[in-house]
RODO-2510 file (C-alpha; in nm, 4 decimals, decimal comma):
residues 343
     n   res          X          Y          Z
     1     m    -0,3625     2,5077     0,0292
     2     s    -0,0606     2,3470    -0,1368
     3     l     0,0460     2,0014    -0,0304
     4     p     0,3782     1,9729     0,1546
     5     s     0,6782     1,7800     0,0290
     6     l     0,8024     1,4568     0,1842
     7     r     1,1623     1,3788     0,2733
     8     v     1,2658     1,0185     0,2059
     9     g     1,6274     0,9658     0,3039
    10     d     1,8486     1,1852     0,0867
    11     k     1,5692     1,2639    -0,1607
    12     t     1,2595     1,4776    -0,1380
    13     a     0,9310     1,4125    -0,3159
    14     r     0,7540     1,7293    -0,4223
    15     f     0,4270     1,6036    -0,2763
    16     c     0,3582     1,4017     0,0383
    17     i     0,1774     1,1292    -0,1564
    18     i     0,3044     0,7707    -0,1468
    19     q     0,1668     0,5203    -0,3947
    20     g     0,0872     0,1955    -0,2172
    21     g     0,3004    -0,1022    -0,3181
    22     m     0,0413    -0,3462    -0,4502
    23     s     0,1991    -0,6828    -0,5070
    24     v     0,1600    -0,9800    -0,7398
    25     r     0,2381    -0,7616    -1,0418
    26     i    -0,0104    -0,4790    -0,9819
    27     s     0,2274    -0,1901    -0,9108
    28     l     0,5328    -0,2409    -1,1284
    29     h     0,7835    -0,0004    -1,2842
    30     k     0,5468     0,1916    -1,5138
    31     l     0,3133     0,2876    -1,2297
    32     a     0,5893     0,3611    -0,9773
    33     a     0,7820     0,5730    -1,2267
    34     a     0,4724     0,7649    -1,3349
    35     v     0,3933     0,8533    -0,9725
    36     a     0,7534     0,9594    -0,9097
    37     r     0,7552     1,1770    -1,2223
    38     e     0,4465     1,3590    -1,0967
    39     g     0,6226     1,4385    -0,7696
    40     g     0,4990     1,1571    -0,5481
    41     v     0,6717     0,8517    -0,4041
    42     g     0,6455     0,5553    -0,6403
    43     t     0,6450     0,2023    -0,5023
    44     i     0,7035    -0,1316    -0,6729
    45     g     0,5127    -0,4205    -0,5144
    46     g     0,7805    -0,6799    -0,4442
    47     m     0,5712    -0,9713    -0,3210
    48     g     0,4813    -1,2441    -0,5683
    49     i     0,7686    -1,1920    -0,8113
    50     p     1,1112    -1,3608    -0,8132
    51     p     1,4265    -1,1644    -0,7209
    52     a     1,5497    -1,1385    -1,0815
    53     e     1,2200    -0,9857    -1,1910
    54     l     1,2244    -0,7378    -0,9039
    55     r     1,5737    -0,6305    -1,0069
    56     r     1,4534    -0,5700    -1,3644
    57     e     1,1554    -0,3698    -1,2391
    58     i     1,3738    -0,1461    -1,0223
    59     q     1,6136    -0,0851    -1,3088
    60     a     1,3282    -0,0154    -1,5516
    61     a     1,1773     0,2399    -1,3130
    62     r     1,5142     0,4075    -1,2720
    63     a     1,5425     0,4391    -1,6503
    64     l     1,2152     0,6332    -1,6570
    65     t     1,2606     0,8731    -1,3650
    66     d     1,5049     1,0179    -1,1152
    67     g     1,2203     1,0716    -0,8702
    68     v     1,1649     0,8781    -0,5481
    69     v     1,1036     0,5068    -0,6135
    70     g     1,1036     0,2301    -0,3521
    71     v     0,9790    -0,1222    -0,2955
    72     n     0,7117    -0,2697    -0,0717
    73     l     0,7878    -0,6138     0,0756
    74     m     0,5835    -0,8537     0,2864
    75     y     0,7826    -1,0047     0,5711
    76     a     0,5551    -1,3097     0,5511
    77     g     0,6791    -1,3824     0,1999
    78     y     0,8960    -1,6902     0,1477
    79     l     1,1450    -1,4964    -0,0676
    80     f     1,1575    -1,1934     0,1621
    81     d     1,5294    -1,2129     0,2437
    82     r     1,6333    -1,2560    -0,1183
    83     l     1,4060    -0,9725    -0,2308
    84     l     1,5501    -0,7492     0,0402
    85     d     1,8990    -0,8349    -0,0892
    86     v     1,7960    -0,7058    -0,4319
    87     c     1,6606    -0,3813    -0,2852
    88     i     1,9874    -0,3202    -0,1048
    89     e     2,2026    -0,4131    -0,4039
    90     e     2,0005    -0,1850    -0,6319
    91     r     2,0069     0,1004    -0,3789
    92     v     1,6346     0,1722    -0,3912
    93     d     1,5200     0,4992    -0,2354
    94     y     1,3250     0,3278     0,0424
    95     v     1,1802    -0,0068     0,1467
    96     a     0,8391    -0,0428     0,3137
    97     i     0,7838    -0,3638     0,5105
    98     g     0,4471    -0,4983     0,6248
    99     a     0,2680    -0,8298     0,6905
   100     g     0,4870    -0,9195     0,9863
   101     f     0,7716    -0,7577     1,1737
   102     a     1,1318    -0,8271     1,2653
   103     r     1,4119    -0,5901     1,3680
   104     g     1,6779    -0,7588     1,1541
   105     p     1,5642    -0,6287     0,8124
   106     f     1,5495    -0,2688     0,9330
   107     k     1,8968    -0,2999     1,0836
   108     r     2,0251    -0,4232     0,7466
   109     l     1,8607    -0,1287     0,5712
   110     a     2,0154     0,1134     0,8210
   111     e     2,3607    -0,0351     0,7650
   112     a     2,3091     0,0067     0,3901
   113     g     2,1896     0,3652     0,4294
   114     i     1,8444     0,2907     0,2871
   115     p     1,5373     0,4335     0,4634
   116     g     1,3066     0,1697     0,6088
   117     f     0,9345     0,2361     0,6459
   118     c     0,7299     0,0111     0,8740
   119     i     0,3599    -0,0555     0,8107
   120     i     0,1628    -0,0853     1,1369
   121     s    -0,2000    -0,0877     1,2473
   122     s    -0,2029    -0,0605     1,6282
   123     v    -0,0768     0,1321     1,9299
   124     k     0,1029    -0,1830     2,0449
   125     a     0,2974    -0,1999     1,7196
   126     a     0,3763     0,1708     1,7533
   127     r     0,5788     0,1056     2,0673
   128     i     0,7894    -0,1603     1,8959
   129     a     0,8355     0,0211     1,5652
   130     s     0,9299     0,3514     1,7280
   131     r     1,2217     0,1852     1,9070
   132     t     1,3555    -0,0160     1,6144
   133     e     1,6830     0,0846     1,4530
   134     g     1,6414     0,1604     1,0861
   135     v     1,2731     0,2557     1,0963
   136     v     1,2751     0,6127     0,9686
   137     g     0,9119     0,6337     0,8544
   138     i     0,5887     0,4675     0,9635
   139     v     0,2724     0,4003     0,7644
   140     v    -0,0403     0,3683     0,9796
   141     e    -0,2769     0,1506     0,7771
   142     s    -0,6454     0,1266     0,8689
   143     g    -0,9064    -0,1358     0,7902
   144     q    -1,0145     0,0601     0,4836
   145     a    -0,6952    -0,0330     0,3004
   146     g    -0,6990    -0,2914     0,0241
   147     g    -0,5625    -0,6430     0,0517
   148     h    -0,4549    -0,7886     0,3839
   149     l    -0,5637    -0,5942     0,6905
   150     g    -0,3643    -0,5459     1,0083
   151     p    -0,6091    -0,3803     1,2537
   152     e    -0,7903    -0,5879     1,5132
   153     d    -1,1105    -0,4270     1,3836
   154     p    -1,0945    -0,4701     1,0038
   155     e    -1,3608    -0,2033     0,9557
   156     i    -1,1833     0,0736     1,1484
   157     s    -1,1301     0,3931     0,9511
   158     t    -0,8144     0,5970     0,9162
   159     w    -0,9879     0,8791     1,1010
   160     d    -1,0367     0,6580     1,4076
   161     l    -0,7098     0,4615     1,3947
   162     f    -0,4548     0,7240     1,2984
   163     p    -0,4868     0,9741     1,5878
   164     p    -0,4147     0,7332     1,8774
   165     v    -0,1345     0,5572     1,6889
   166     r     0,0271     0,8878     1,5954
   167     t     0,0002     1,0088     1,9555
   168     a     0,1648     0,6898     2,0790
   169     l     0,4473     0,7171     1,8256
   170     r     0,5299     1,0725     1,9289
   171     e     0,5065     0,9852     2,2989
   172     y     0,7524     0,7007     2,2399
   173     g     0,9914     0,9517     2,0822
   174     f     0,9540     0,8677     1,7135
   175     k     1,0514     1,1751     1,5119
   176     g     1,0206     1,0518     1,1528
   177     p     0,7307     1,0984     0,9096
   178     i     0,4033     0,9281     0,9980
   179     i     0,1876     0,8406     0,6982
   180     a    -0,1900     0,7854     0,6989
   181     a    -0,3196     0,5008     0,4815
   182     g    -0,6473     0,3260     0,4081
   183     g    -0,9569     0,4673     0,2405
   184     i    -0,7854     0,7847     0,1191
   185     l    -0,9163     0,8734    -0,2233
   186     t    -0,9616     1,2466    -0,2789
   187     r    -0,7827     1,5755    -0,2168
   188     q    -1,0203     1,6461     0,0709
   189     d    -0,9125     1,3171     0,2287
   190     v    -0,5491     1,4219     0,1960
   191     l    -0,6175     1,7596     0,3569
   192     r    -0,8110     1,5947     0,6386
   193     a    -0,5231     1,3544     0,7071
   194     l    -0,2737     1,6409     0,7136
   195     a    -0,4995     1,8325     0,9511
   196     m    -0,4911     1,5327     1,1856
   197     g    -0,1120     1,5489     1,1975
   198     a    -0,0114     1,3125     0,9183
   199     d     0,3106     1,3974     0,7366
   200     g     0,1751     1,2377     0,4211
   201     v    -0,0688     0,9823     0,2852
   202     q    -0,0444     0,6473     0,1125
   203     i    -0,2935     0,5799    -0,1668
   204     g    -0,3389     0,2408    -0,3286
   205     t    -0,6636     0,1656    -0,5097
   206     r    -0,6948     0,5019    -0,6862
   207     f    -0,3483     0,4442    -0,8381
   208     a    -0,4381     0,0849    -0,9217
   209     v    -0,7225     0,2088    -1,1403
   210     t    -0,4901     0,3985    -1,3746
   211     e    -0,3602     0,3456    -1,7250
   212     e    -0,0063     0,2810    -1,5996
   213     c    -0,1023     0,0050    -1,3570
   214     a     0,0056    -0,3453    -1,4645
   215     a    -0,3302    -0,5032    -1,3783
   216     s    -0,5307    -0,6487    -1,6673
   217     d    -0,8035    -0,4466    -1,8329
   218     a    -1,0536    -0,6975    -1,6929
   219     m    -0,9280    -0,6358    -1,3399
   220     k    -0,9514    -0,2590    -1,3872
   221     a    -1,3036    -0,3030    -1,5207
   222     a    -1,3905    -0,5043    -1,2099
   223     w    -1,2697    -0,2202    -0,9878
   224     v    -1,4721     0,0344    -1,1837
   225     a    -1,7843    -0,1854    -1,1763
   226     a    -1,7528    -0,2789    -0,8079
   227     t    -2,0430    -0,1724    -0,5875
   228     g    -1,8215    -0,1657    -0,2809
   229     s    -1,5840    -0,3831    -0,0805
   230     q    -1,6112    -0,6644     0,1704
   231     v    -1,3890    -0,8189     0,4352
   232     e    -1,2997    -1,1862     0,3855
   233     y    -1,1359    -1,4334     0,6228
   234     w    -1,0162    -1,7200     0,4052
   235     s    -0,6669    -1,5862     0,3281
   236     p    -0,3892    -1,8410     0,3968
   237     t    -0,2011    -1,5757     0,5926
   238     g    -0,4631    -1,5961     0,8667
   239     m    -0,5329    -1,2250     0,8218
   240     a    -0,8564    -1,0609     0,7160
   241     s    -0,8494    -0,9101     0,3675
   242     r    -1,0601    -0,6662     0,1669
   243     a    -1,1853    -0,7422    -0,1850
   244     i    -1,4480    -0,6174    -0,4299
   245     v    -1,8207    -0,6785    -0,4149
   246     p    -1,9461    -0,8966    -0,5698
   247     h    -1,6892    -1,1696    -0,5194
   248     i    -1,7633    -1,5431    -0,5399
   249     e    -1,5383    -1,7512    -0,3165
   250     d    -1,6477    -2,0810    -0,4719
   251     m    -1,4772    -1,9834    -0,7975
   252     l    -1,1304    -1,9394    -0,6475
   253     p    -0,8622    -2,1804    -0,7728
   254     l    -0,7996    -2,4961    -0,5738
   255     v    -0,4561    -2,6472    -0,5344
   256     g    -0,4522    -2,9749    -0,7255
   257     e    -0,6737    -2,8587    -1,0095
   258     p    -0,5176    -2,8650    -1,3562
   259     g    -0,2627    -2,5852    -1,3750
   260     v    -0,2952    -2,4875    -1,0077
   261     h     0,0212    -2,5584    -0,8141
   262     c     0,1495    -2,4360    -0,4795
   263     t     0,4303    -2,1852    -0,5338
   264     d     0,5371    -2,1725    -0,1659
   265     c     0,4929    -1,7955    -0,1732
   266     l     0,4434    -1,7676     0,2033
   267     k     0,6676    -1,8711     0,4920
   268     y     0,3601    -2,0078     0,6681
   269     c     0,0438    -2,0908     0,4746
   270     l    -0,2757    -2,2195     0,6313
   271     h    -0,3886    -2,3646     0,2997
   272     r    -0,0628    -2,5480     0,2354
   273     d     0,0404    -2,6409     0,5904
   274     e    -0,3063    -2,7345     0,7143
   275     k    -0,4150    -2,8966     0,3862
   276     k    -0,6690    -2,6331     0,2916
   277     s    -0,7237    -2,5706    -0,0759
   278     h    -0,7546    -2,2104    -0,1882
   279     c    -0,4331    -2,0678    -0,3314
   280     i    -0,4048    -1,6913    -0,2908
   281     y    -0,1137    -1,6556    -0,5327
   282     n    -0,3039    -1,8298    -0,8125
   283     a    -0,6191    -1,6321    -0,7319
   284     l    -0,4395    -1,2965    -0,7442
   285     t    -0,2430    -1,3940    -1,0537
   286     n    -0,5611    -1,4991    -1,2337
   287     a    -0,7130    -1,1542    -1,1792
   288     q    -0,3937    -0,9718    -1,2741
   289     r    -0,3851    -1,1649    -1,6022
   290     g    -0,7541    -1,1096    -1,6807
   291     n    -0,9340    -1,4154    -1,5452
   292     v    -1,1359    -1,2187    -1,2933
   293     e    -1,4092    -1,4834    -1,2648
   294     r    -1,1579    -1,7240    -1,1098
   295     g    -0,9487    -1,4565    -0,9459
   296     l    -0,9287    -1,2417    -0,6375
   297     v    -0,9600    -0,8654    -0,6775
   298     f    -0,8292    -0,6846    -0,3711
   299     c    -0,9410    -0,3243    -0,3225
   300     g    -0,9688    -0,0413    -0,0754
   301     g    -1,2850     0,0336     0,1178
   302     r    -1,3980     0,3125    -0,1156
   303     v    -1,3547     0,1367    -0,4480
   304     g    -1,7238     0,1967    -0,5210
   305     e    -1,6471     0,5682    -0,5598
   306     i    -1,4015     0,5117    -0,8467
   307     h    -1,5797     0,5259    -1,1816
   308     e    -1,3095     0,5479    -1,4472
   309     v    -0,9558     0,4486    -1,5365
   310     l    -0,7379     0,7607    -1,5458
   311     p    -0,3759     0,8367    -1,6292
   312     v    -0,1578     0,8940    -1,3236
   313     a    -0,1067     1,2575    -1,4273
   314     e    -0,4809     1,3235    -1,4006
   315     v    -0,5054     1,1532    -1,0611
   316     f    -0,2278     1,3821    -0,9389
   317     r    -0,3926     1,6887    -1,0889
   318     q    -0,7056     1,6145    -0,8878
   319     l    -0,5068     1,5500    -0,5702
   320     v    -0,2767     1,8513    -0,5773
   321     t    -0,4842     2,1271    -0,7400
   322     p    -0,6467     2,3540    -0,4809
   323     a    -1,0159     2,4251    -0,5120
   324     v    -1,1696     2,7573    -0,4224
   325     g    -1,2717     2,7573    -0,0565
   326     e    -1,1525     2,4007     0,0029
   327     e    -1,0373     2,4719     0,3595
   328     l    -1,3876     2,5811     0,4551
   329     l    -1,5362     2,2767     0,2836
   330     a    -1,3016     2,0443     0,4741
   331     i    -1,3869     2,2059     0,8059
   332     g    -1,7582     2,1998     0,7362
   333     a    -1,7498     1,8334     0,6349
   334     h    -1,5381     1,7023     0,9185
   335     g    -1,5414     1,9659     1,1943
   336     g    -1,3188     1,9945     1,4958
   337     a    -1,1198     2,2811     1,6471
   338     e    -0,7930     2,0949     1,5979
   339     e    -0,8542     2,0621     1,2263
   340     v    -0,9438     2,4325     1,1988
   341     a    -0,6207     2,5234     1,3762
   342     a    -0,4170     2,2925     1,1560
   343     l    -0,5590     2,4366     0,8394
***
């Protein structure tokens, strides 16, 4: 079974695989361009970098590929509006927006002719997103995703969350692509998502553990060595988040320590505004630069199944190359008349 293509505005990716936009300098131009060259949708993580740097990253990606490359932004970010300006000025292929919602940014994208993808995690959000001008694609992200988690139940799987949200979106009249995200790691996962009605998948952690990812070697080693993941509740966003096991909270950087300064990265920050101490930007930056012991290593729920750092080309080969009898294997593993019919 060959994977379908994915239409993103005026461009079409050969494969329906979107690389998750992991911010604070994890997914930058080399990773996004490599994914786009292999036929997927590459995504630059726009949170945690200044507008001028984002502009350079977009331009650098464009110099490496004419494939589909977009940007992921967090609405909760302090620099969101300025970063969105850069995306529009640079005419990126799409913008995905999560960590909060407002209609204004999607209207701006529509006026600029740039596809807007909304990241949601509930049936309630489906109703709002499906009726918002400028939302042309929707990513349904489960509790098995890495980083900050949107679902009310942070442990909910894609297989449990995606079907009711997709049903709601179609009932509300949304006609664009609906993407499954969270805990998707292998080709069989991709086929299972497609059988459930997804138009594509978003994959983060597997692309993070690649040669082209901008994370430090120490951070990649931490992903490979991780025994699993755990949900944490100390994030200054007020949202649950998923990180590697083991992870020692007492080692995270405290605002006020030598070299640890608040960067005002969030519009609203529990640690800054309510005088709490942990700084998520410093913690994520530490890990990205190699100081994993005093850093925060976000990951997806199945990080424990990743055992080596691979080039993006090899990750794609494993995702898109059919195996003999794979349809029967998928049906036997997951069951269900609907999946049999879809395959």
